[in-house]
N, C-alpha and C positions, 0 to 999 in steps of 0.2 A: 565715461560715466561710471561711477562706483556701483558695484552690485550691492543691493540692499540686503542686509542680513536680517533674518527673522529675529525680532526682539522678544524678550521674555514678556509674559503676560503681566499686567500691573497687579499689585497685591489686591486681595479682597478688600472690599469697603465695609467697615464696621456697620452693622445694622442691615446690610443687604443680604438677601439669600445667597447661598453658595453657587446656585446655578443662574445668577443674573446675566452672565454673558450669553448663555444658551437661550434664555428668554428673549433677549434683545435680538439675537440672530433669527429666532423663530418669528418675532414680530415683524422684522424687516422682510423676511420671506413671505409672510402673509400679506404685507402691503403690496409686494410685487405681484403676487397671485391675484389680488383684487384689482389690478390694473394701475397701480400707483407707479410713480417714477422716483427713483432714488438718484441723487446727484452726489458726485464726489470728485476727488483728485487722486489720480494714480501716483505711484512713487516716481514715475518719469515726468511728472508735471502736466500730463494731459488731463483735461477735464472729461468726465464721463457722465452719461445719463443711462441708467440701467432700467430697463422695462422687462415685462414678461416675454416680450418678443426678442430680447437681446440687448446688447450694449450699443450705444452710439458714442463714438469717441470724437472729441473736439480738441485738437491740439492747441496749445497756447501759441499766441503769435510770437514770431521771432523778436528777440530783444535787440535793440541797437547797442553796439559796443559803447562802453563808457568813455 
């Protein structure tokens, strides 16, 4: 499997404040602290559910060869 390289941040969006990325990260952290669950897919293809108690990782099912 390829090692994922860190990519450059996307350019700023015209009309958005310069710290919009930090505001989004803070909002997501607040949602976790309030007991919310965030869902996503890691770079290795595993589905994750992140809560304030930690991450729950659910691997994708094996694919049948084509």
